[in-house]
C-alpha positions in Angstrom: 45.7 -44.6 -66.6 42.1 -44.8 -67.7 41.1 -46.1 -64.3 42.9 -43.2 -62.6 41.2 -40.8 -65.0 37.8 -42.2 -64.1 38.5 -42.0 -60.4 39.6 -38.4 -60.8 36.4 -37.6 -62.6 34.3 -39.3 -60.0 36.0 -37.5 -57.2 35.4 -34.1 -58.9 31.7 -35.0 -59.4 31.4 -36.1 -55.8 32.9 -32.9 -54.6 30.6 -30.8 -56.8 27.6 -32.8 -55.5 28.7 -32.1 -51.9 29.3 -28.4 -52.4 25.6 -27.3 -52.0 25.2 -29.3 -48.8 28.4 -27.8 -47.4 27.5 -24.4 -48.5 24.0 -24.8 -46.9 25.5 -25.9 -43.6 28.0 -23.1 -43.6 25.3 -20.6 -44.5 23.0 -21.5 -41.6 22.6 -18.4 -39.5 21.2 -18.4 -36.0 20.9 -15.1 -34.1 21.1 -15.1 -30.3 19.3 -12.9 -27.8 20.0 -13.0 -24.0 17.1 -12.8 -21.7 19.2 -12.5 -18.6 17.7 -10.8 -15.5 14.3 -9.4 -14.6 11.6 -9.2 -17.3 10.7 -5.5 -17.7 9.9 -3.0 -20.4 13.5 -2.6 -21.5 13.9 -6.4 -21.8 10.7 -6.6 -23.7 11.9 -3.9 -26.1 15.2 -5.8 -26.5 13.6 -9.1 -27.3 11.1 -7.4 -29.8 14.1 -5.7 -31.5 15.9 -9.1 -31.7 12.9 -10.7 -33.3 12.6 -7.9 -35.9 16.4 -8.1 -36.7 16.3 -11.9 -37.1 13.4 -11.5 -39.5 15.1 -8.8 -41.5 18.3 -10.9 -41.7 16.4 -13.9 -42.8 18.0 -16.0 -40.0 17.3 -19.7 -39.8 16.4 -19.4 -36.2 16.4 -17.1 -33.2 18.0 -18.5 -30.1 16.7 -16.9 -26.8 19.0 -17.8 -23.9 17.0 -17.6 -20.7 18.0 -17.0 -17.1 15.4 -15.1 -15.3 13.6 -15.0 -11.9 10.5 -13.4 -13.6 9.3 -9.9 -13.7 6.5 -7.6 -14.8 3.5 -9.4 -16.2 2.8 -6.7 -18.9 6.3 -6.9 -20.2 6.1 -10.7 -20.2 3.0 -10.4 -22.3 4.8 -8.2 -24.8 7.7 -10.8 -25.1 5.3 -13.7 -25.5 3.4 -11.8 -28.2 6.7 -11.1 -30.0 7.8 -14.7 -30.0 4.5 -16.1 -31.0 4.3 -13.8 -34.0 7.9 -14.2 -35.1 8.4 -15.3 -38.7 11.6 -16.9 -37.7 11.6 -20.1 -35.6 12.3 -19.4 -31.9 14.4 -21.7 -29.7 14.3 -21.0 -26.0 17.3 -22.3 -24.1 17.5 -22.2 -20.3 21.3 -21.9 -20.0 24.0 -22.0 -18.6 24.0 -24.6 -15.7 22.4 -23.0 -12.7 20.1 -20.8 -14.8 16.3 -20.8 -14.4 13.1 -19.9 -16.2 11.0 -19.0 -13.2 7.7 -17.2 -12.9 7.3 -15.1 -16.0 10.2 -17.0 -17.5 8.0 -20.1 -17.8 5.5 -18.2 -20.0 8.3 -16.9 -22.2 9.8 -20.4 -22.6 6.4 -22.0 -23.5 5.9 -19.3 -26.2 9.0 -20.6 -28.1 8.8 -23.3 -30.9 11.5 -25.3 -29.1 12.3 -25.4 -25.4 15.7 -26.8 -24.4 17.3 -26.8 -21.0 20.9 -27.3 -19.9 21.8 -29.8 -17.1 21.4 -28.2 -13.7 18.7 -25.7 -14.7 15.1 -25.5 -13.5 11.8 -24.2 -14.7 8.4 -23.3 -13.0 7.2 -21.5 -9.9 4.7 -19.2 -11.7 2.0 -18.7 -9.2 0.6 -15.1 -9.3 1.7 -12.9 -6.5 1.3 -9.2 -5.5 4.1 -6.7 -6.0 5.0 -7.1 -2.4 5.4 -10.9 -2.7 2.1 -11.7 -1.0 -0.6 -13.9 -2.4 -3.5 -12.2 -4.3 -6.7 -13.1 -2.4 -10.4 -12.7 -3.0 -12.2 -12.4 -6.3 -9.2 -10.5 -7.8 -6.9 -13.4 -6.9 -9.2 -15.9 -8.6 -9.5 -13.7 -11.7 -5.7 -13.3 -12.0 -5.0 -16.9 -11.4 -7.6 -18.2 -13.9 -6.2 -15.8 -16.5 -2.6 -17.0 -16.0 -3.7 -20.6 -16.0 -5.5 -20.2 -19.3 -2.7 -18.4 -20.9 0.0 -20.9 -19.9 -2.2 -23.8 -21.0 -2.6 -22.2 -24.4 1.1 -21.6 -24.8 1.9 -25.2 -23.9 -0.9 -26.8 -26.0 -0.2 -25.0 -29.2 3.4 -26.3 -29.0 2.3 -29.8 -28.0 3.7 -29.7 -24.5 2.4 -30.7 -21.1 -0.4 -28.2 -20.4 -1.4 -29.9 -17.2 2.0 -29.5 -15.6 2.2 -25.9 -16.8 -1.1 -25.3 -15.1 0.2 -26.9 -11.9 3.3 -24.6 -12.1 0.9 -21.6 -12.0 -1.6 -22.9 -9.4 0.9 -24.5 -7.0 4.3 -23.0 -8.0 5.8 -26.4 -8.7 9.4 -26.4 -10.1 11.4 -29.1 -11.9 14.9 -29.6 -13.2 16.0 -30.2 -16.8 15.7 -34.0 -16.7 12.2 -34.0 -15.2 11.2 -31.3 -17.6 12.2 -33.4 -20.6 10.6 -36.5 -19.1 7.3 -34.7 -18.5 7.5 -33.0 -21.9 7.6 -29.6 -20.4 10.8 -29.0 -22.3 11.6 -30.6 -25.7 15.2 -31.7 -25.0 18.3 -31.3 -22.8 21.5 -30.0 -24.3 24.9 -29.1 -22.8 25.6 -26.0 -24.9 24.2 -23.9 -27.8 26.2 -25.6 -30.6 25.1 -29.1 -29.4 21.5 -27.8 -29.2 21.5 -26.6 -32.8 22.7 -30.0 -34.1 20.1 -31.8 -32.1 17.1 -29.7 -33.3 18.2 -29.7 -37.0 15.5 -31.1 -39.2 12.7 -30.8 -36.6 9.4 -29.5 -37.9 7.5 -26.9 -35.7 3.9 -26.0 -36.1 3.0 -22.5 -37.1 -0.3 -20.7 -37.8 1.0 -20.0 -41.4 2.2 -23.6 -41.9 4.8 -25.9 -40.4 8.5 -24.8 -40.5 11.5 -27.1 -40.6 14.6 -26.1 -38.7 17.9 -25.9 -40.5 20.5 -25.3 -37.8 23.1 -28.0 -37.9 26.6 -26.5 -37.8 25.0 -23.1 -38.0 26.9 -20.0 -37.0 25.6 -18.4 -33.9 25.7 -14.6 -33.9 25.1 -13.1 -30.5 23.4 -9.7 -30.3 23.7 -8.7 -26.6 21.7 -5.9 -25.1 23.4 -2.6 -26.2 25.1 -0.4 -23.5 22.3 2.2 -23.3 19.8 -0.5 -22.8 21.9 -2.1 -20.1 22.1 1.3 -18.3 18.3 1.7 -18.6 17.7 -1.9 -17.5 19.7 -1.2 -14.4 17.5 1.7 -13.6 14.3 -0.2 -14.3 14.4 -1.9 -11.0 11.8 -1.1 -8.2 14.4 -0.9 -5.5 16.8 1.3 -7.6 13.9 3.6 -8.4 12.9 4.0 -4.8 16.5 4.7 -3.7 17.0 7.3 -6.4 13.9 9.1 -5.1 15.3 9.0 -1.6 18.7 10.3 -2.8 16.9 13.1 -4.7 15.0 14.1 -1.6 18.2 14.1 0.5 20.0 16.3 -2.0 17.1 18.8 -2.5 16.4 19.1 1.2 20.1 19.6 2.1 20.3 22.3 -0.6 17.2 24.1 0.7 18.5 24.0 4.3 22.0 25.2 3.4 21.7 27.4 0.3 24.8 27.7 -1.7 26.2 24.2 -0.9 25.6 23.4 -4.7 26.9 19.8 -4.6 23.8 18.4 -2.7 21.5 20.2 -5.1 23.4 18.9 -8.2 23.4 15.3 -6.9 19.7 15.6 -5.9 18.8 17.0 -9.3 20.6 14.2 -11.2 19.0 11.6 -9.0 15.6 13.1 -9.6 16.0 12.9 -13.4 17.2 9.3 -13.2 14.3 8.4 -10.9 11.8 9.9 -13.4 13.4 7.8 -16.2 13.1 4.7 -14.0 9.5 5.3 -12.9 8.5 6.1 -16.5 9.3 2.5 -17.4 7.7 0.9 -14.3 4.0 0.5 -13.3 3.8 3.1 -10.6 1.2 3.0 -7.9 -0.2 6.5 -7.8 -1.3 6.4 -4.2 2.2 5.3 -3.1 3.8 8.1 -5.2 1.6 10.6 -3.5 2.7 9.2 -0.1 6.3 9.8 -1.1 5.5 13.3 -2.1 3.7 13.8 1.2 6.8 12.5 3.1 9.0 15.1 1.3 6.6 17.9 2.1 6.5 16.9 5.8 10.3 16.7 6.0 10.7 20.2 4.5 7.9 21.6 6.7 9.6 20.2 9.8 12.7 22.1 8.9 10.7 25.3 8.9 8.3 24.7 11.7 9.1 24.2 15.4 7.3 20.8 15.8 10.2 18.9 17.5 10.3 16.2 14.8 6.5 15.3 14.8 6.2 16.1 11.1 9.3 14.1 10.3 7.9 11.1 12.2 4.8 11.3 10.0 7.2 11.7 7.0 9.0 8.5 7.8 5.7 6.6 8.1 4.6 8.0 4.7 8.0 7.1 3.3 7.7 3.5 4.5 4.3 3.0 3.0 5.1 4.8 -0.2 8.3 2.8 -0.9 6.6 -0.5 0.0 3.8 -0.1 -2.5 5.5 2.2 -5.0 5.9 -0.3 -7.9 2.9 -2.4 -8.9 4.7 -5.0 -11.1 1.6 -7.2 -11.5 0.8 -10.7 -10.4 4.1 -12.3 -11.5 6.6 -9.6 -10.5 8.2 -8.1 -7.4 8.2 -4.7 -5.8 10.7 -2.8 -3.8 12.9 -5.0 -1.7 11.5 -5.0 1.9 15.0 -4.9 3.4 15.8 -1.8 1.4 12.5 -0.2 2.6 13.4 -0.8 6.3 17.0 0.4 5.8 15.9 3.5 4.0 13.4 4.3 6.7 16.1 3.9 9.4 18.7 6.0 7.5 16.1 8.7 6.7 15.1 8.9 10.3 18.7 9.4 11.3 19.2 11.9 8.5 16.3 14.1 9.6 16.9 13.7 13.3 20.4 15.2 12.6 19.0 18.0 10.5 16.1 18.9 12.9 18.5 19.0 15.8 20.8 21.3 13.9 17.9 23.5 12.9 16.5 23.6 16.5 19.9 24.5 17.9 20.3 27.3 15.3 16.9 28.7 16.2 17.6 28.8 19.9 21.1 30.2 19.5 21.3 33.9 20.6 21.5 36.4 17.8 24.9 37.9 17.5 24.7 40.0 14.3 22.3 42.2 12.6 19.6 44.5 13.9 18.0 41.8 16.1 21.2 41.5 18.1 20.6 44.9 19.6 17.1 44.1 21.0 17.5 43.4 24.7 20.9 45.0 24.9 21.5 47.4 27.8 23.2 50.8 27.9 23.0 54.3 29.3 21.3 57.6 28.3 23.9 60.2 27.4 21.3 62.9 26.7 17.9 63.7 28.1 15.4 61.6 26.2 12.3 63.7 26.0 11.5 61.6 24.1 14.6 61.6 21.7 18.3 61.8 22.5 21.5 59.8 22.5 22.2 56.5 24.2 25.4 54.5 24.6 24.9 50.8 23.7 27.5 48.2 22.9 30.4 50.6 22.5 28.6 53.1 20.2 26.3 56.1 20.5 22.9 55.7 19.0 19.9 57.9 18.4 17.1 56.7 20.6 13.5 57.5 21.5 12.1 56.7 24.9 9.1 54.4 24.8 8.0 54.9 28.5 8.4 58.6 29.2 11.3 60.9 29.6 14.7 59.4 30.6 17.3 61.4 32.4 21.0 61.5 31.6 23.0 58.6 33.1 19.9 56.4 33.5 20.3 52.8 32.5 18.3 51.9 29.4 17.3 48.7 27.6 16.7 48.4 23.9 13.2 47.1 23.0 13.2 47.8 19.2 14.8 49.4 16.3 13.6 51.5 13.3 16.4 52.1 10.9 19.2 53.8 12.8 17.0 54.8 15.7 16.6 52.6 18.8 13.6 52.3 21.0 14.5 52.1 24.6 12.9 52.0 28.0 14.4 53.1 31.3 15.5 50.6 33.8 18.0 47.6 34.0 16.8 44.3 35.4 20.4 43.0 35.5 24.0 44.1 35.3 24.9 46.5 32.6 26.4 45.0 29.5 28.3 48.2 28.6 29.9 50.9 30.8 30.3 54.4 29.6 
């Protein structure tokens, strides 16, 4: 009995001793943010908010799951700054299989305390390019390239990673998979999923300006905070191609409404598209010269609807549209602009749109007037009273007061209407063709 009593006491003591460790493991809190898609101002705001929330919640770590082709360099800088100054340890995880941390994504990953990659992922290809996808040449190209190289080397060096390879990724756009990244110490480890990753990094010490931090993540609970709906909507708008197409849709709607007053629907659609385009452009680095070209295109299109130029102004408008859309968004050395295919398709569709409208307007202008006062000009009739110079004439089935413009006109003489003032016609004697009306 005594032995059993001692065993029972020992078991209780052991359980009490293990309780703190179990509670600590159960209490580990890791918050997750998903950097999925292009890097832009909305994504930068989301990551910044995620860092602030993790700090306020006293999380043990912030897990940033990365799958991005890159994006706007200024937004990348904002994200990098947020991660570097986070009071909570940051773990960047290129995940799931097939994901990538390309271009600006490389900089974001290197700003994290721990970089992990899932099998089948890749990282790199960070050479600076123009918004159109072309290389930046000349002195500006050297300046941008050297700045990017220095920045990525700093990010890699302060975290003890391979700064030489990071520089090569910027200079020569090299790209490697997860296994190579770990072997070359571009990434710290390879993990199959977030839970495995947290167990693997538990106990690691990461250097920080304010002192080293030890990660406590084993068995931790991952709480995912995805981008809220309103940010998802704005993020969809913050796309160079979407912004350009919204501008085009707004132009279509407004021009259609101006050319056919009272249609209402085209004006409503165009107005909504214009507002959404403004929201989109407000969050993108707009090239002012390109924006002015788009405005010029709109003016030329409208002018061609009101001037008899046989489409010459619209041809200039299409050219201005092409150039404006191509250079509308200046996303910096690591980003992309409007999709070239979308630019060409938009130009073709717009050409067809305005050819159709101009043809309709030209046809309407050359159609004979059949109503109103102008319909009487040129009409033929007969004098029913002596016009010396005033009297009555019979035109188009009705008697009209008339005044002779070329001398007295005798009763029964054919007349032709040359003008109208109020209810009085101006006529001249003579008929160059068959009468329109018989008395």
